C-alpha positions, 0 to 999 in steps of 0.5 A: 106755774099757772098764770093766776099763780104768777099773777098772785105772786107778782101782786104779793111781791109788789105789796111787799115792796110797797110796805118796805116804803115806810113813808108810803105805807104809813101815809096810806094807813093815815089817810085811810084812817082820816077818810074812814073817820070822815065817813061817820061825820054825821055821827061825830059832828051834828046838831041832832042827837044820836039818841033821845029817850023821852017818856019811855020811848026811844027816838033816833033823830039821825035816821028820822025827822020828828015834829016838835009836837012829839017832845011836847012842843007847839009846832008840826015842823021838824024839832030844833034840838038846840032850842032851850025850850026843847032841850029842857023838855028832853032833859027834865023829868028823867028824859035823856038826850045824847048828842054827838061829841061835836054838837054842830052840823056844817050849817049850824050857827052858834047863837050863843057865842057872845063875840063877834064872828069869826070867833076864836077857838073855844070850849064850844067850838074847838076850832072857832067859827067862821064869818057866819057863826058856823062851826069850823071843825064841822065844816073841816070834817064834812069838807074833807070828806066831800073833797076825797069823795070828789077826788075819788069819783073824778079819778075813777071817771077820768081813769076809765075814759082814759083807759078806753081812749088810749086802748082804742088809739094804741091797739088799732093805730093808723087812721084811728090813732091819727084822728084821736090824736088830732081830736085831743090836741083840739080838745086840750086847747079848749079854755077849761076855766072859761067853759066852767064859768059859761056852764055855771052861768047857764046851769045851777051850780052843783057838785055833779055838774062840776064832776061832769065838767072836770071829767070832760078834760081829766082823761087826756093825760092818762090816755097817752100813757095807756096808748104808749103801752098798747102801741108797744104791746100790740106787736108782741108775739103773743098778741099776734098768736092770739090774733092767728087763733081767731081771738077777738080784739076786745078779748085781746085788749082786755086779757092780754094788753090791758094788764101790762098797761095797768102799771102807769094807771095805778102809779098815777092814781094818787097824783091824779086824785091829789090834782082833783082835790086841789082843783076843787079847792082852787075853784071853791076859793075863787067862788066857782065851785060847789054852791053854798052852804056846801062845806068846802076847804077852799071856801074856808081858805077864802074866808081866811083871806077875807078875815086875815086876823082870824088865823084859825080859819087859814091855819086849820084848813091849810093843815088839812089840805096840804096834809092830804096832798102830801099823804097822797103824794107819798102814797103815789111815790110808794106805788111807783117804786112798788111797780117798778120792774127793776125792783120785781 
């Protein structure tokens, strides 16, 4: 049997083992659906219409900004589609306007609540509003998407750096491994939280800055596992044979050692992603994360702490955050069982 056929057979066997774990498989389906829905957040929750039919012309405000004068207004600024005057123009004389199912963006403030904010769930705001009158459902939807994308990005960068660092350490060994290990010991002892505070006091806080700072420390745990796999594999007979045939080091590392060292990398991916999401939520809760008015699960939890009587803030955010972490943990456990050599 060819090597490619063997690889496909092994992959198919692992997929079957993963599907046998119903808890992990259904967690993957649910998480994929949640994330897929969140990718269309602008279509599901927005204060701009999906479609406007005005005086026989069709307009798409989600794709293009239109000045108020286009719809019979008085100003050249972008149209406020929640303005009663503009709404009357768009809905009278045979004109049509179609809003998303939830007509609020994560920055939209409901000015017609008629109650103190944060206000409880109502027909207009199905999950209530926060302490500024913004729709909680919209902020949860956008915040969930941001958290997952941040988790994906941080997991990807940390995994790439961890694989490269661990592979170099394990394959070359000797002084290279010794120097790298001393560097990791020094670097891991750096106070990460203090460095975040220092950097945020120097630079303007942003999601990219947060991703960069987390990436500086997020690779070390994975590098240890990859290093161990390469240390074990570099003395195998097939590696020695490849060296004797004149195969380059990079080719040996990529084609022969890396596939065998990917098992711990893949099985730890969901756990690393859940850790990234939790870290972002924790920093946002402390006020050290993404800058306002960026939607954030941690910021909503902080509002729930400050407004203990507003149960809808804490409860809904807790369900979304903890539910996401539980799904990722179940997926990780299923992957670990699927890649277990004793089950192949």
